TORZARO-190399 format. One record per residue: x, y, z of N, C-alpha, C, O, CB in turn. Coordinates in Angstrom, 2 decimals. Glycine has a CB too. Example, Ala and Ser with C-alpha at 12.3 -4.5 7.8 and 13.67 -1.06 7.14 Angstrom:
BEGIN
(r (13.19,-5.69,7.80),(12.30,-4.50,7.80),(13.20,-3.30,7.80),(14.24,-3.32,8.46),(11.31,-4.47,9.05)) (r (12.85,-2.25,7.08),(13.67,-1.06,7.14),(12.90,0.03,7.87),(13.41,1.14,8.04),(14.08,-0.60,5.72)) 
end
This chain:
BEGIN
(r (-15.10,-4.00,-13.16),(-14.47,-5.09,-12.86),(-15.62,-6.20,-12.44),(-16.61,-5.93,-11.77),(-13.42,-4.76,-11.79)) (r (-15.28,-7.51,-12.97),(-16.37,-8.67,-12.84),(-15.74,-9.66,-12.44),(-14.91,-10.14,-13.21),(-17.13,-9.10,-14.05)) (r (-15.94,-10.33,-10.98),(-15.20,-11.68,-10.72),(-16.03,-12.60,-11.33),(-17.26,-12.51,-11.30),(-14.94,-12.09,-9.20)) (r (-15.35,-13.55,-11.93),(-15.82,-14.88,-12.59),(-15.85,-16.00,-11.81),(-16.77,-16.82,-11.86),(-15.03,-15.26,-13.68)) (r (-14.80,-16.08,-11.00),(-14.55,-17.22,-9.94),(-13.43,-17.10,-9.03),(-12.53,-16.29,-9.25),(-14.34,-18.49,-10.58)) (r (-13.42,-17.79,-8.12),(-12.26,-17.82,-7.09),(-12.10,-19.39,-7.19),(-12.96,-20.26,-7.34),(-12.64,-17.15,-5.38)) (r (-10.52,-19.49,-7.05),(-10.18,-21.05,-7.05),(-8.89,-20.90,-5.98),(-8.18,-19.90,-5.82),(-9.70,-21.81,-8.83)) (r (-8.80,-22.09,-5.36),(-7.88,-22.26,-4.46),(-6.56,-22.80,-5.16),(-6.48,-23.75,-5.93),(-8.42,-23.14,-3.41)) (r (-5.43,-21.85,-4.65),(-4.06,-21.74,-5.39),(-3.11,-22.17,-4.39),(-3.31,-21.69,-3.27),(-3.67,-20.25,-5.94)) (r (-2.13,-22.95,-4.53),(-0.88,-23.05,-3.36),(0.22,-22.46,-4.13),(1.18,-22.10,-3.46),(-0.41,-24.73,-2.78)) (r (0.26,-22.30,-5.26),(1.46,-21.51,-5.97),(0.85,-20.98,-7.18),(0.04,-21.62,-7.85),(2.80,-22.44,-6.38)) (r (1.30,-19.65,-7.47),(1.18,-19.02,-8.74),(2.29,-18.32,-9.24),(3.28,-18.28,-8.51),(0.17,-18.18,-8.73)) (r (2.34,-17.75,-10.34),(3.53,-16.89,-10.88),(3.59,-15.67,-9.87),(4.51,-14.91,-10.16),(3.28,-16.34,-12.55)) (r (2.91,-15.31,-8.85),(3.43,-14.08,-8.17),(3.26,-14.56,-6.40),(3.87,-14.00,-5.49),(2.33,-12.53,-8.72)) (r (2.49,-15.50,-6.25),(2.65,-15.83,-4.61),(2.87,-17.41,-4.59),(2.71,-18.12,-5.58),(1.12,-15.37,-3.58)) (r (3.28,-17.90,-3.24),(3.31,-19.19,-2.95),(3.03,-19.50,-1.46),(3.61,-18.80,-0.62),(4.56,-19.69,-3.36)) (r (2.29,-20.36,-1.10),(1.93,-20.64,0.34),(3.12,-21.63,0.87),(3.68,-22.51,0.22),(0.32,-21.37,0.48)) (r (3.32,-21.32,2.00),(4.66,-22.06,2.65),(4.19,-22.58,4.03),(3.11,-22.12,4.40),(6.08,-20.94,2.88)) (r (4.84,-23.51,4.89),(4.77,-24.02,6.19),(6.00,-24.08,6.53),(6.92,-24.58,5.88),(4.13,-25.22,6.39)) (r (6.04,-23.46,7.77),(7.25,-23.58,8.82),(6.92,-24.73,9.81),(5.81,-24.70,10.34),(7.48,-22.13,9.71)) (r (7.68,-25.63,10.09),(7.73,-26.47,11.11),(8.61,-26.22,11.93),(9.78,-26.13,11.57),(7.83,-27.58,10.82)) (r (8.22,-26.05,13.24),(9.17,-25.60,13.98),(9.02,-26.50,15.52),(8.10,-27.31,15.69),(9.01,-23.93,14.01)) (r (10.04,-26.21,16.56),(10.05,-26.57,17.72),(9.61,-25.29,18.83),(10.40,-24.34,18.89),(11.38,-27.17,17.87)) (r (8.70,-25.27,19.47),(8.69,-24.04,20.51),(9.79,-24.24,21.66),(10.68,-25.09,21.62),(7.15,-23.89,21.26)) (r (9.57,-23.37,22.62),(10.49,-23.31,23.61),(10.06,-24.58,24.53),(10.91,-25.15,25.21),(10.48,-21.86,24.34)) (r (8.79,-24.98,24.53),(8.45,-25.95,25.44),(8.75,-27.37,24.74),(8.26,-28.34,25.32),(6.93,-25.76,25.89)) (r (9.40,-27.59,23.70),(9.61,-28.59,23.04),(8.48,-29.25,21.98),(8.68,-30.32,21.39),(9.98,-29.35,23.98)) (r (7.53,-28.60,21.86),(6.17,-28.97,21.23),(6.59,-28.81,19.58),(7.35,-27.92,19.22),(4.76,-27.81,21.80)) (r (6.04,-29.73,18.71),(6.26,-29.62,17.37),(5.07,-28.57,16.89),(3.90,-28.75,17.24),(6.24,-31.12,16.66)) (r (5.41,-27.62,16.16),(4.40,-26.64,15.80),(4.50,-26.39,14.11),(5.48,-26.58,13.39),(4.67,-25.21,16.70)) (r (3.33,-25.98,13.79),(3.37,-25.47,12.23),(2.71,-23.94,12.01),(1.73,-23.41,12.54),(2.43,-26.60,11.25)) (r (3.47,-23.57,11.23),(2.98,-21.98,10.98),(2.96,-21.83,9.20),(3.83,-22.18,8.41),(4.35,-20.65,11.82)) (r (1.58,-21.17,8.90),(1.57,-21.12,7.25),(1.63,-19.59,7.08),(1.13,-18.79,7.87),(0.07,-21.87,6.40)) (r (2.27,-19.29,6.00),(2.29,-17.95,5.54),(2.46,-17.88,3.99),(2.70,-18.91,3.36),(3.42,-17.20,6.25)) (r (2.34,-16.84,3.45),(2.48,-16.75,1.97),(3.77,-15.70,1.67),(4.05,-14.79,2.46),(0.96,-16.17,1.27)) (r (4.32,-15.90,0.74),(5.21,-14.90,0.39),(5.24,-14.87,-1.46),(4.82,-15.75,-2.20),(6.76,-15.30,1.19)) (r (5.81,-13.70,-1.79),(5.71,-13.34,-3.23),(6.97,-14.18,-3.79),(8.02,-14.32,-3.17),(5.79,-11.58,-3.52)) (r (6.71,-14.69,-5.01),(7.54,-15.34,-5.53),(8.62,-14.53,-6.28),(9.66,-15.18,-6.40),(6.89,-16.18,-6.23)) (r (8.65,-13.41,-6.75),(9.79,-12.53,-7.52),(10.07,-11.46,-6.67),(10.98,-10.74,-7.08),(9.37,-11.92,-8.97)) (r (9.55,-11.12,-5.56),(9.95,-9.99,-4.87),(9.53,-10.13,-3.30),(8.56,-10.73,-2.83),(9.30,-8.73,-5.57)) (r (10.58,-9.37,-2.60),(10.55,-9.46,-0.99),(10.29,-8.24,-0.46),(10.14,-8.26,0.76),(11.85,-9.95,-0.32)) (r (10.19,-7.10,-1.04),(9.93,-5.78,-0.53),(8.98,-5.03,-1.55),(8.84,-5.26,-2.75),(11.30,-5.00,-0.29)) (r (8.39,-4.07,-0.77),(7.68,-3.02,-1.56),(7.70,-1.65,-0.85),(8.14,-1.40,0.27),(6.21,-3.46,-1.82)) (r (7.18,-0.90,-1.66),(7.24,0.68,-0.99),(5.85,1.19,-0.57),(4.93,0.90,-1.34),(7.84,1.87,-2.13)) (r (5.57,1.87,0.46),(4.21,2.65,0.53),(4.48,3.95,0.57),(5.31,4.33,1.40),(3.32,2.35,1.69)) (r (3.91,4.81,-0.22),(4.46,6.07,-0.49),(3.19,7.10,0.34),(1.98,7.03,0.10),(4.69,6.29,-2.36)) (r (3.69,7.83,1.11),(2.94,8.98,1.64),(3.03,10.34,1.06),(3.74,11.13,1.68),(3.26,9.12,2.91)) (r (2.42,10.77,-0.06),(2.46,11.90,-0.72),(1.71,13.00,0.00),(0.54,12.84,0.34),(2.00,11.67,-2.00)) (r (2.55,14.34,0.27),(2.10,15.39,1.13),(2.81,16.41,0.34),(3.91,16.37,-0.20),(2.45,15.29,2.73)) (r (1.64,17.59,0.42),(2.29,18.82,-0.32),(2.96,19.76,0.68),(2.60,19.82,1.86),(1.17,19.68,-1.15)) (r (3.88,20.43,0.20),(4.99,20.96,1.05),(4.39,22.01,2.04),(4.66,21.88,3.23),(6.17,21.63,0.13)) (r (3.63,23.01,1.65),(3.12,23.98,2.40),(1.93,23.69,3.29),(1.83,23.93,4.49),(2.85,24.95,1.58)) (r (1.06,23.16,2.50),(-0.54,22.89,3.24),(-0.74,21.47,4.01),(-1.79,21.15,4.58),(-1.83,22.88,1.94)) (r (0.33,20.73,3.92),(0.43,19.17,4.51),(-0.82,18.60,3.88),(-1.16,17.56,4.45),(0.38,18.99,6.35)) (r (-1.73,19.01,2.70),(-2.68,18.45,2.07),(-1.97,16.68,1.92),(-0.79,16.53,1.61),(-3.01,19.43,0.57)) (r (-2.65,15.79,2.11),(-2.29,14.32,1.66),(-2.80,13.98,0.30),(-3.73,14.67,-0.10),(-2.87,13.25,2.65)) (r (-2.34,13.00,-0.51),(-2.76,12.24,-1.52),(-3.15,10.88,-1.00),(-2.49,10.21,-0.20),(-1.75,12.19,-2.54)) (r (-4.09,10.61,-1.44),(-4.63,9.24,-1.25),(-5.03,8.60,-2.63),(-5.09,9.26,-3.68),(-5.90,9.29,-0.27)) (r (-5.33,7.12,-2.52),(-5.78,6.85,-3.95),(-7.02,5.91,-3.39),(-6.92,5.36,-2.29),(-4.48,6.02,-5.11)) (r (-8.06,5.77,-4.10),(-9.27,4.71,-4.26),(-8.93,3.74,-5.30),(-9.01,3.97,-6.51),(-10.69,5.40,-4.69)) (r (-8.51,2.56,-4.73),(-8.16,1.71,-5.78),(-9.12,0.41,-5.55),(-9.29,-0.19,-4.49),(-6.53,1.40,-5.76)) (r (-9.71,0.12,-6.87),(-10.62,-1.37,-6.84),(-9.62,-2.34,-6.32),(-8.44,-2.14,-6.61),(-11.25,-1.99,-8.48)) (r (-9.99,-3.53,-5.46),(-9.17,-4.27,-4.92),(-10.06,-5.72,-5.29),(-11.14,-5.97,-4.75),(-8.84,-3.79,-3.33)) (r (-9.50,-6.50,-6.17),(-10.25,-7.67,-6.81),(-10.68,-8.61,-5.48),(-11.81,-9.09,-5.43),(-9.18,-8.57,-8.01)) (r (-9.70,-8.86,-4.41),(-9.98,-9.88,-3.50),(-11.05,-9.52,-2.68),(-11.79,-10.32,-2.11),(-8.87,-10.22,-2.72)) (r (-11.15,-8.06,-2.62),(-12.54,-7.50,-1.51),(-13.65,-7.39,-2.54),(-14.81,-7.32,-2.14),(-12.32,-5.69,-0.59)) (r (-13.37,-7.36,-3.87),(-14.64,-6.79,-4.69),(-15.13,-5.39,-4.43),(-16.30,-5.07,-4.65),(-15.86,-7.64,-4.43)) (r (-14.32,-4.65,-4.02),(-14.43,-3.27,-3.68),(-13.20,-2.19,-3.69),(-12.04,-2.48,-3.95),(-14.93,-3.30,-2.44)) (r (-13.68,-0.93,-3.36),(-12.43,-0.10,-3.70),(-12.01,0.06,-2.04),(-12.74,-0.06,-1.05),(-12.78,1.58,-4.70)) (r (-10.54,0.39,-2.15),(-9.81,0.36,-0.77),(-9.11,1.87,-0.75),(-8.62,2.36,-1.77),(-8.57,-1.03,-0.65)) (r (-9.12,2.42,0.29),(-8.73,3.79,0.35),(-7.29,3.64,0.73),(-7.15,3.02,1.78),(-9.59,4.69,1.37)) (r (-6.37,3.96,0.26),(-4.99,3.85,0.51),(-4.11,4.68,0.06),(-4.48,5.50,-0.78),(-4.60,2.86,0.18)) (r (-2.62,4.66,0.53),(-1.39,5.22,-0.09),(-1.24,4.47,-1.39),(-1.56,3.30,-1.60),(-0.08,5.05,0.85)) (r (-0.54,5.58,-2.47),(0.12,4.67,-3.39),(1.29,3.50,-3.06),(1.93,3.54,-2.01),(0.66,5.55,-4.27)) (r (1.48,2.64,-3.91),(2.18,1.58,-3.16),(2.73,0.75,-4.54),(2.37,0.88,-5.71),(1.06,0.62,-1.99)) (r (3.73,-0.14,-3.94),(4.09,-0.86,-5.28),(5.39,-1.72,-4.88),(6.14,-1.37,-3.97),(4.43,0.31,-6.63)) (r (5.59,-2.92,-5.69),(6.54,-3.91,-5.41),(7.98,-3.39,-6.21),(8.02,-3.06,-7.39),(5.93,-5.44,-5.94)) (r (8.99,-3.40,-5.39),(10.12,-2.94,-5.69),(10.89,-4.10,-6.78),(11.17,-5.25,-6.44),(10.84,-2.64,-4.29)) (r (11.11,-3.60,-7.93),(11.46,-4.58,-9.22),(12.84,-5.26,-8.97),(13.48,-4.79,-8.03),(11.56,-3.68,-10.73)) (r (13.29,-6.08,-9.51),(14.88,-6.56,-9.46),(15.76,-5.54,-9.83),(15.54,-4.91,-10.87),(15.24,-7.75,-10.43)) (r (16.78,-5.27,-9.08),(17.78,-4.22,-9.33),(17.30,-2.85,-9.14),(18.10,-1.96,-9.46),(18.29,-4.33,-10.66)) (r (16.09,-2.47,-8.66),(15.34,-1.16,-8.36),(15.83,-0.78,-6.91),(15.90,-1.64,-6.03),(13.61,-1.33,-8.43)) (r (16.12,0.35,-6.71),(16.08,0.93,-5.17),(14.77,1.31,-4.88),(13.87,1.36,-5.72),(17.02,2.23,-4.88)) (r (14.64,1.62,-3.60),(13.60,1.97,-2.78),(13.17,3.52,-3.48),(11.98,3.68,-3.78),(14.13,1.97,-1.09)) (r (13.93,4.41,-3.67),(13.70,5.47,-4.01),(13.27,5.52,-5.49),(12.24,6.15,-5.74),(14.71,6.17,-3.66)) (r (13.86,4.98,-6.39),(13.42,4.72,-7.75),(11.98,4.36,-7.74),(11.10,5.02,-8.30),(14.24,3.63,-8.39)) (r (11.81,3.18,-7.02),(10.46,2.44,-6.98),(9.46,3.27,-6.56),(8.33,3.18,-7.04),(10.43,1.26,-6.11)) (r (9.84,4.35,-5.42),(8.46,5.16,-4.94),(8.20,6.03,-5.98),(7.09,6.23,-6.47),(8.55,6.06,-3.52)) (r (9.28,6.57,-6.32),(9.00,7.71,-7.52),(8.22,7.12,-8.73),(7.26,7.65,-9.29),(10.48,8.32,-8.16)) (r (8.73,6.05,-9.01),(8.01,5.54,-10.22),(6.50,5.27,-10.22),(5.69,5.56,-11.11),(8.60,4.33,-10.57)) (r (6.24,4.52,-8.76),(4.82,4.07,-8.44),(3.93,5.27,-8.17),(2.81,5.35,-8.66),(4.79,3.09,-7.17)) (r (4.51,6.31,-7.30),(3.83,7.53,-7.60),(3.34,8.17,-8.73),(2.24,8.71,-8.78),(4.41,8.24,-7.25)) (r (4.33,8.11,-9.85),(3.91,8.73,-11.13),(2.88,7.82,-11.62),(1.83,8.26,-12.09),(5.09,8.92,-12.18)) (r (3.12,6.60,-11.54),(2.08,5.68,-12.36),(0.72,5.72,-11.88),(-0.29,5.74,-12.59),(2.47,4.20,-12.34)) (r (0.79,5.73,-10.45),(-0.57,5.61,-9.68),(-1.39,6.84,-9.63),(-2.62,6.87,-9.61),(-0.34,5.21,-8.23)) (r (-0.53,7.92,-9.62),(-1.30,9.37,-9.30),(-1.10,10.52,-10.32),(-1.83,11.50,-10.48),(-0.77,9.99,-7.88)) (r (0.29,10.14,-11.12),(0.46,11.08,-11.96),(1.32,12.21,-11.41),(1.86,13.00,-12.18),(-0.77,11.49,-12.37)) (r (1.45,12.27,-10.23),(2.37,13.48,-9.48),(3.90,12.98,-9.41),(4.11,11.77,-9.56),(1.78,13.80,-7.76)) (r (4.63,13.55,-9.25),(6.16,13.64,-9.23),(6.43,14.52,-7.93),(5.72,15.49,-7.65),(6.83,14.38,-10.70)) (r (7.48,14.13,-7.18),(7.67,15.04,-5.84),(9.22,14.80,-5.51),(10.01,14.38,-6.35),(6.59,14.53,-4.41)) (r (9.54,15.10,-4.19),(11.04,15.08,-3.77),(10.88,14.11,-2.56),(10.16,14.45,-1.62),(11.75,16.68,-3.34)) (r (11.55,12.87,-2.56),(11.73,12.00,-1.28),(12.41,12.74,-0.14),(13.52,13.25,-0.29),(12.60,10.72,-1.59)) (r (11.72,12.78,1.01),(11.95,13.54,2.11),(12.38,12.62,3.30),(13.12,13.09,4.17),(10.72,14.36,2.39)) (r (12.00,11.52,3.37),(12.06,10.31,4.52),(11.73,9.18,4.01),(10.76,9.04,3.27),(11.15,10.43,5.72)) (r (12.65,8.12,4.42),(12.67,6.52,4.03),(12.67,6.07,5.39),(13.52,6.47,6.18),(14.05,5.86,3.08)) (r (11.55,5.07,5.81),(11.50,4.39,6.92),(12.40,3.19,6.90),(12.69,2.78,5.77),(10.21,4.07,7.17)) (r (12.95,2.48,8.02),(13.69,1.23,8.05),(12.76,0.18,7.11),(11.85,0.66,6.44),(13.91,0.70,9.72)) (r (12.96,-0.99,7.08),(12.24,-1.88,6.51),(11.06,-2.33,7.69),(11.27,-2.43,8.90),(13.23,-3.04,5.97)) (r (9.97,-2.52,7.08),(8.82,-2.61,8.00),(8.19,-3.68,7.62),(8.20,-4.01,6.43),(7.91,-1.49,8.05)) (r (7.53,-4.42,8.58),(6.45,-5.73,8.37),(5.10,-5.12,8.18),(4.64,-4.25,8.92),(6.36,-6.84,9.76)) (r (4.40,-5.70,7.02),(3.18,-5.35,6.68),(2.11,-6.38,7.48),(1.10,-5.78,7.85),(3.10,-5.39,5.10)) (r (2.14,-7.50,7.74),(1.37,-8.52,8.28),(2.27,-9.76,8.78),(2.27,-10.88,8.27),(0.34,-8.94,7.23)) (r (2.98,-9.34,9.80),(4.21,-10.59,10.02),(3.61,-11.74,10.61),(4.41,-12.60,11.00),(5.50,-10.17,11.10)) (r (2.34,-11.98,10.77),(1.68,-13.31,10.92),(1.34,-13.97,9.71),(1.21,-15.19,9.82),(0.49,-13.23,11.67)) (r (1.13,-13.42,8.43),(0.62,-14.10,7.23),(1.60,-13.93,6.05),(1.94,-14.86,5.34),(-0.79,-13.54,6.83)) (r (1.99,-12.75,5.93),(2.89,-12.32,4.64),(4.34,-12.32,4.96),(4.69,-11.68,5.96),(2.54,-10.82,4.10)) (r (5.22,-12.95,4.27),(6.67,-12.85,4.49),(7.18,-11.75,3.61),(7.92,-12.11,2.70),(7.41,-14.20,4.18)) (r (6.89,-10.38,3.71),(7.36,-9.46,2.82),(7.74,-8.27,3.83),(7.32,-8.26,4.99),(6.26,-9.10,1.65)) (r (8.46,-7.39,3.37),(8.90,-6.34,4.22),(8.28,-5.03,3.34),(7.62,-5.39,2.36),(10.68,-6.36,4.45)) (r (8.39,-3.56,3.56),(8.04,-2.56,2.92),(9.10,-1.27,3.65),(9.38,-1.17,4.85),(6.36,-2.45,3.04)) (r (9.48,-0.51,2.72),(9.63,0.98,3.26),(8.30,1.90,3.13),(7.54,1.79,2.16),(10.84,1.72,2.41)) (r (8.12,2.66,4.01),(7.50,3.65,3.80),(8.20,5.09,3.40),(9.14,5.52,4.08),(6.82,3.66,4.82)) (r (7.77,5.72,2.40),(8.48,6.66,1.82),(7.62,8.07,1.75),(6.63,8.20,1.03),(8.92,6.12,0.47)) (r (8.10,9.01,2.54),(7.44,10.33,2.31),(7.91,10.97,1.33),(9.12,11.11,1.16),(7.47,11.18,3.31)) (r (6.96,11.49,0.52),(7.36,12.26,-0.70),(6.53,13.74,-0.57),(5.33,13.86,-0.36),(6.92,11.34,-2.17)) (r (7.51,14.82,-0.76),(6.77,16.01,-0.68),(6.55,16.54,-2.29),(7.33,16.36,-3.23),(7.59,17.09,0.31)) (r (5.48,17.13,-2.29),(4.86,17.84,-3.67),(4.92,19.05,-3.31),(4.57,19.40,-2.19),(3.37,17.52,-4.18)) (r (5.41,19.95,-4.31),(5.10,21.46,-4.77),(3.55,21.61,-4.54),(2.77,20.67,-4.73),(5.54,21.80,-6.49)) (r (3.20,22.81,-4.15),(1.88,23.07,-3.57),(1.00,23.23,-4.98),(-0.10,22.68,-5.11),(1.87,24.53,-2.49)) (r (1.57,23.99,-5.98),(0.85,24.03,-7.23),(1.16,22.74,-8.27),(0.97,22.83,-9.48),(1.23,25.41,-7.92)) (r (1.63,21.58,-7.66),(1.70,20.45,-8.69),(0.69,20.15,-9.28),(-0.37,20.32,-8.67),(2.07,19.34,-8.28)) (r (0.66,19.67,-10.49),(-0.55,19.23,-11.43),(-0.47,17.90,-11.87),(0.44,17.68,-12.67),(-0.68,20.06,-12.68)) (r (-1.08,17.09,-11.60),(-0.72,15.50,-11.79),(-0.59,15.43,-13.49),(-1.36,16.12,-14.17),(-2.16,14.28,-11.08)) (r (0.20,14.75,-14.00),(0.27,14.09,-15.25),(-0.69,12.99,-15.43),(-1.41,12.71,-14.48),(1.55,13.61,-15.45)) (r (-0.81,12.27,-16.65),(-1.84,11.05,-16.89),(-1.27,10.02,-15.99),(-0.05,9.87,-15.87),(-1.95,10.47,-18.53)) (r (-2.13,9.32,-15.37),(-1.72,8.02,-14.72),(-1.25,6.94,-15.81),(-1.66,6.88,-16.97),(-2.99,7.42,-13.86)) (r (-0.41,6.19,-15.29),(-0.01,4.78,-16.26),(-0.16,3.69,-15.72),(0.79,3.03,-15.29),(1.36,4.61,-16.74)) (r (-1.52,3.28,-15.67),(-2.09,2.21,-14.93),(-1.66,0.86,-15.70),(-1.50,0.74,-16.91),(-3.70,2.41,-14.81)) (r (-1.53,-0.12,-14.72),(-1.44,-1.54,-15.40),(-3.20,-1.75,-15.76),(-4.13,-1.01,-15.48),(-0.65,-2.95,-14.14)) (r (-3.17,-3.04,-16.45),(-4.58,-3.45,-16.73),(-5.34,-3.91,-15.78),(-6.56,-4.05,-15.92),(-4.65,-4.35,-17.60)) (r (-4.72,-4.18,-14.73),(-5.41,-4.62,-13.17),(-5.61,-3.59,-12.39),(-6.27,-3.77,-11.36),(-4.56,-5.56,-12.24)) (r (-5.16,-2.49,-12.65),(-5.52,-1.49,-11.69),(-6.53,-0.25,-12.46),(-6.55,0.21,-13.60),(-4.04,-0.87,-11.06)) (r (-7.27,0.00,-11.35),(-8.28,0.82,-11.52),(-8.19,1.90,-10.18),(-8.42,1.49,-9.04),(-9.65,-0.09,-11.66)) (r (-7.89,3.14,-10.43),(-7.27,3.94,-9.29),(-7.91,5.37,-9.54),(-7.84,5.85,-10.68),(-5.50,3.96,-9.33)) (r (-8.52,6.05,-8.52),(-9.02,7.45,-8.39),(-8.08,7.84,-7.32),(-7.65,7.13,-6.41),(-10.67,7.66,-8.02)) (r (-7.77,9.39,-7.61),(-6.62,10.03,-6.78),(-7.45,11.27,-6.18),(-8.08,12.04,-6.91),(-5.13,10.52,-7.78)) (r (-7.40,11.38,-4.79),(-7.83,12.27,-3.86),(-6.68,13.06,-3.03),(-5.75,12.58,-2.38),(-8.70,11.53,-2.99)) (r (-7.07,14.57,-3.28),(-5.94,15.33,-2.49),(-7.01,15.66,-1.19),(-8.21,15.87,-1.37),(-5.15,16.93,-3.42)) (r (-6.52,15.65,-0.20),(-7.24,15.54,1.14),(-6.83,16.40,2.15),(-5.81,15.92,2.65),(-7.13,14.27,1.69)) (r (-7.18,17.59,2.76),(-6.79,18.38,3.82),(-6.64,17.61,5.16),(-7.54,16.86,5.55),(-7.74,19.46,3.94)) (r (-5.64,17.78,5.78),(-5.37,16.99,6.91),(-6.43,16.96,8.18),(-6.62,16.02,8.95),(-4.08,17.46,7.35)) (r (-7.18,18.46,8.16),(-8.36,18.47,9.09),(-9.62,17.84,8.52),(-10.69,17.81,9.12),(-8.69,19.90,9.47)) (r (-9.39,17.29,7.19),(-10.59,16.65,6.71),(-10.65,15.31,6.61),(-11.64,14.76,6.13),(-10.91,17.06,5.58)) (r (-9.42,14.52,7.12),(-9.33,13.15,7.10),(-10.34,12.34,7.54),(-10.65,11.35,6.87),(-8.37,12.82,7.71)) (r (-11.00,12.63,8.74),(-11.89,12.16,9.35),(-13.19,11.94,8.44),(-13.74,10.85,8.28),(-12.02,12.94,10.42)) (r (-13.59,13.20,7.86),(-14.71,13.17,7.00),(-14.69,12.21,5.98),(-15.55,11.34,5.79),(-14.88,14.35,6.43)) (r (-13.53,12.45,5.24),(-13.01,11.72,4.01),(-13.30,10.35,4.33),(-14.17,9.79,3.67),(-11.44,11.92,3.68)) (r (-12.72,9.76,5.22),(-12.86,8.26,5.77),(-14.20,7.86,5.96),(-14.51,6.70,5.71),(-12.18,8.03,7.11)) (r (-15.13,8.79,6.43),(-16.45,8.37,6.76),(-17.17,8.48,5.65),(-18.12,7.70,5.57),(-17.06,9.08,7.80)) (r (-16.98,9.28,4.68),(-17.58,9.32,3.35),(-17.22,7.92,2.43),(-18.04,7.32,1.74),(-17.01,10.70,2.62)) (r (-15.85,7.59,2.59),(-15.59,6.20,1.69),(-16.06,5.07,2.40),(-16.35,4.04,1.79),(-14.02,5.88,1.36)) (r (-16.19,5.17,3.74),(-16.69,3.85,4.57),(-18.48,3.95,4.09),(-19.15,2.92,3.93),(-16.32,4.06,6.70)) (r (-18.95,5.09,3.95),(-20.50,5.11,3.80),(-20.76,4.46,2.27),(-21.72,3.75,1.97),(-21.16,6.83,3.95)) (r (-19.85,4.81,1.51),(-20.08,4.33,-0.10),(-19.64,2.78,-0.08),(-19.76,2.16,-1.13),(-19.00,5.30,-1.36)) (r (-19.24,2.25,0.84),(-18.71,0.79,1.07),(-17.34,0.51,0.66),(-17.03,-0.62,0.28),(-19.54,-0.20,0.34)) (r (-16.44,1.53,0.71),(-15.13,1.45,0.57),(-14.33,0.91,1.87),(-14.67,1.28,3.00),(-14.71,2.77,0.16)) (r (-13.47,0.19,1.71),(-12.50,-0.08,2.87),(-11.50,0.89,2.95),(-11.08,1.58,2.03),(-11.81,-1.38,2.77)) (r (-11.07,0.89,4.33),(-9.91,2.00,4.71),(-8.68,1.18,4.87),(-8.79,0.21,5.62),(-10.19,2.90,6.18)) (r (-7.43,1.40,4.23),(-6.29,0.82,4.22),(-5.91,0.97,5.86),(-6.43,1.89,6.49),(-5.30,1.51,3.11)) (r (-5.05,0.10,6.48),(-4.75,0.14,7.49),(-3.51,1.24,7.91),(-3.25,1.67,9.04),(-4.61,-1.09,7.68)) (r (-2.93,1.49,6.82),(-1.80,2.76,6.93),(-2.26,3.88,7.13),(-1.87,4.56,8.09),(-0.99,3.04,5.80)) (r (-3.22,4.31,6.22),(-3.92,5.57,6.33),(-4.64,5.81,7.66),(-4.59,6.88,8.28),(-4.89,5.65,5.25)) (r (-5.30,4.73,8.03),(-6.07,4.70,9.42),(-5.28,4.74,10.68),(-5.70,5.39,11.63),(-6.87,3.45,9.52)) (r (-4.20,4.11,10.73),(-3.22,4.20,11.64),(-2.61,5.64,11.80),(-2.51,6.11,12.93),(-2.24,3.23,11.28)) (r (-2.24,6.29,10.79),(-1.83,7.66,10.41),(-2.94,8.62,11.33),(-2.73,9.38,12.27),(-1.93,7.90,8.57)) (r (-4.04,8.28,10.73),(-5.05,9.38,11.04),(-5.17,9.13,12.72),(-5.23,10.09,13.49),(-6.69,9.16,10.09)) (r (-5.18,7.96,13.10),(-5.41,7.59,14.65),(-4.17,8.42,15.59),(-4.30,9.07,16.63),(-5.24,5.68,14.85)) (r (-3.00,8.13,14.80),(-1.79,8.79,15.40),(-2.06,10.29,15.63),(-2.02,10.86,16.72),(-0.51,8.61,14.45)) (r (-2.31,10.81,14.53),(-2.48,12.40,14.53),(-3.58,12.77,15.44),(-3.43,13.88,15.95),(-2.83,13.01,13.06)) (r (-4.75,12.05,15.79),(-5.56,12.47,16.90),(-5.29,12.08,18.16),(-5.86,12.66,19.09),(-6.74,12.15,16.73)) (r (-4.49,11.15,18.41),(-4.22,10.66,19.90),(-3.10,10.86,20.49),(-2.90,10.65,21.69),(-4.33,9.40,20.07)) (r (-2.11,11.39,19.50),(-0.79,11.33,20.06),(-0.05,12.59,20.30),(1.09,12.56,20.78),(-0.03,10.56,19.25)) 
end
């Protein structure tokens, strides 16, 4: 991928910038700026795990806005008329080549409630231990590598990723920290 330029945009076919003008509890007039998607309000974050070993699937995806790779879970936007389950299994297949069985769906979550007006559901998908991925069905804007990682090797996996210049997504890092400290 090769970044050619960055331009300021207030609205595009995908996002728009908004400002809320409000009065706080002290009677002061305030502004709050945020962004929202134009055609979607919700997405899925998929945590694929293998049934017996509890190994996890992560993706290493090139993200243009950072001009580097980001380690994360498969994810995607819920299309019009699509439910959470269908979206999660579709995105998992497209981004990783794996299929599985949904075992849990979170309630609606916020991703960054100070900046983005979007919710997401976290979906845990269980994979058979001997599952073999099919070919990914990536969009032209996607460049994704798939990694199977043992739970006890997550720290080393994240250290190696950071050492090569990758960013670590908040979701995988929060999960890792929770596993260590809770």
